[in-house]
VEXPA-356338 format. One record per atom (N, C-alpha, C): x, y, z. Coordinates in pm, whole numbers, plus 50000, padded with zeros to 5 digits. Layout:
VEXPA-356338
XYZ
...
//
This chain:
VEXPA-356338
284641378935956
284481391036027
285811397236051
285891410736040
287281416936067
287321420336220
288511426136256
288681429836395
287681439536441
287321449736354
286331459636396
284971454036422
284571444436335
283271438236353
283251429136483
284321422236506
284501414036628
284401422836753
284991434736748
284991442636858
283591448636882
282931452236773
281521457636794
280631446936839
280841434536799
279921422936850
280181421836995
281551420537039
281871419037172
281291431137263
281291442837215
280791454237288
279261452637301
278641448937190
277191447237193
276651436237290
277351425337293
276991413837387
277321418337527
278381425937558
278671430537697
277561440237735
277131449337648
276141458637682
274751452537707
274431442537627
273191434337654
273251428337785
274311421937820
274511415637951
274361425738064
274991437438041
274991447438145
273551452438179
272791454438065
271481460538086
270341450438089
270571437838064
269501427338074
268871426338208
269471426838314
268761425538452
267781437038471
268171448638420
267341460738443
266101459738356
266161453138247
265081453338149
263781446138218
264051435938294
262971428738346
262331434838464
263021445138522
262381451738644
261131458538608
260101456738700
258751462438668
258641477238676
259541484138748
259461498238776
260171506138677
260701501038565
261431509138474
260551518638401
261011529938387
260221541538320
260781543338181
260121550338103
260531553937968
261831562937986
261901571638079
263071579838098
264301572238124
264211562138204
265371553038227
265781546038111
264831539738031
265201532637922
265891541837816
265341554037804
265931562937704
267371566737742
267571569337874
268911571837919
269841560737901
269441547637921
270231536837887
270591535737737
269681539637660
270001540337516
271021550037480
270921561037543
271931571937517
273291567637570
273361561537692
274541556237745
275211546537652
274411537037607
274851526837502
275521533537379
274711543137328
275211549737208
276571556737242
276661562337354
278001570037395
279141559937408
278791548237464
279881537937477
280331532837337
279341531637249
279641527137111
280471538237046
280071550837056
280791561236994
282191562537045
282351559737179
283621560037236
284581548837183
284041536837150
284761526637089
285081529736946
284081532336868
284121533236721
284911546336676
284791556736755
285351569336719
286581573836814
287251563036864
288361564636958
289421573836897
289771572336777
290831581036720
290551595836707
289181598736688
288751612436665
288531618736799
288371611936916
288101617737044
289051628037096
290361625537061
291341634837108
291271648437040
290421649936929
290341662736862
289051668936891
288281664636981
286961669637014
286871684837027
287931690337079
287851705637098
287901712036962
288321705836858
288351711736714
287171706836636
286421696936686
285341692036601
284031699036650
283881711536591
282831720336624
281801722536516
281891714136416
280981715636302
281611722536179
282871728136204
283541735436091
284691727936047
284871714936102
285921706136059
285431692036083
286221682336017
285871669136041
287051660036059
286831647836112
287961638536155
288211630436023
289391631035965
289811622735850
290601610335901
289921600035914
290491587335981
291641581435914
291731581835780
292831575835707
294161582535746
294131595235766
295311602435804
295391606435950
294371602436029
294301605836168
294471620636200
293671628936122
293871642736145
292551649636124
292521663136155
291311671036130
291531679336011
290381680135936
290381687935818
289351699235828
289731711535796
288841723435799
287911721635677
286611725035697
285601723735587
285911734535482
286231746835520
286431756735415
287661754135331
288711749835398
289911745935322
289701734135232
288891724335276
288601712935203
287801716235076
286821726235097
286041730834983
286971736234871
287881744734921
288711750734828
289611740234750
290041729634819
290701718534762
289861710734655
288561710034691
287661702834590
287501711934459
287411725334484
287331734534376
288561732834290
289731732034349
290971731534275
291091718534199
290531707634257
290531693834190
289671695834053
288541702334068
287701703933959
288361712033845
288891723233887
289611733233802
290741727333718
291521717833802
292671712933735
292371699333659
291151695333673
290791682633601
291501670033654
291711669933776
292421659333839
291581645933841
292271634533823
291541622433814
290931619033948
289661614533944
288861610434059
288731595234053
289561587834138
289641573934123
288241566734158
287421573234241
286171567734291
285181567034163
285421577234071
284431577333956
285101572733828
286431570633837
287231566533719
287121577333604
287231588833646
287241600733548
287731613333626
287831623833553
288271636833619
287131640833709
287571648833809
286611655133900
285661663833828
284381664033861
283461673433803
282811681333915
282211692533882
281521700033983
280511691934052
279781682933992
278801675034059
279571666134160
280671660034124
281391651334220
281791660034341
282231672034320
282821680234427
281561683534519
280461686834461
279321690734548
278821679034629
278761667534569
278511654934641
279371652334751
280681652934732
281771650734834
281571661334944
281241674634906
281171685635000
279981682135097
278931678235043
277741673635123
278111662735225
278911652935171
279251642335261
280181647235377
281121655235354
282091660035455
281331669735549
280361677635510
279531686135595
278751677635686
278121666835632
277431657435720
278381650835821
279481646535772
280501640835865
280901650335980
281091663035946
281421672736045
280381673836157
279121673936111
277961674336211
277971662136293
278231650236226
278121637936302
279301636736406
280471641236371
281691640936447
281451649136565
280861662336545
280501670136666
279591663836758
278511657536698
277521650136784
278151638936864
279121631236803
279801620536869
280561625636983
281221636436966
282061641737070
281191646937187
280111653737151
279201658537258
278611647637339
278241636837269
277571624537328
278581618637428
279841615637381
280871608637467
281221618537579
281271631937559
281621641037675
280481641437767
279221638837732
278121638137822
277871625337904
278791614837877
278641603037934
278661602538083
279601608938157
279591609438295
278241615038354
277701625938289
276461631538337
275271621738318
275291615238194
274191605638167
274211594538271
275421589538303
275531578138397
275041583438541
275441594838571
274991600938705
273401602238699
272821606838598
271361608038583
270781594338598
271301584538533
270711571138539
270771565538672
271861567438744
271911562838880
270871570238974
270661582038949
269711589739029
268261584038999
267921582738871
266631577538827
266391564238890
267461554538871
267271541638921
267101541539076
267861550339142
267701551139292
266321555539331
265791565339257
264481569939280
263421559539258
263661551539151
262781541039110
262691530039214
263871526939267
264001516839371
263291521139496
263521534639528
262881539539652
261281539739636
260771543339524
259431543339506
258781528539509
259591518839458
259171505339465
259051500639609
260021503639693
259981500539828
258771506039902
258361517639869
257201524139924
255951517539895
255801512139773
254611504439724
254611491839788
//
């Protein structure tokens, strides 16, 4: 296992230990469980997407985080670059041949998907304080209703 896999395993174990006592409680509702899932996902995104988080104000679906260079790339500019690679017949090391229009279209779809995912990760991490506040409120209400019964 690499350092990234070790970190992910450590985080997963910590989250299981964190949420395990709450799972056995009889008054847990679907809303609480759903919120815990979102909070877990936000913590994972926070760990795995740490480099991209500082660019969240730019990750609006029109750009994506390029991890290898630790920078943001604009989708429109990237598309123009792909077109230029095809026109110039530049070697595509992933395919072991020159770039084709099909290669460019495939890569274009990948980076558009990545731009959407990057935006969603940022929104999820930014919503973490509110999600945790909502969870506290729901758990407090559930505990209050348990005491009444």
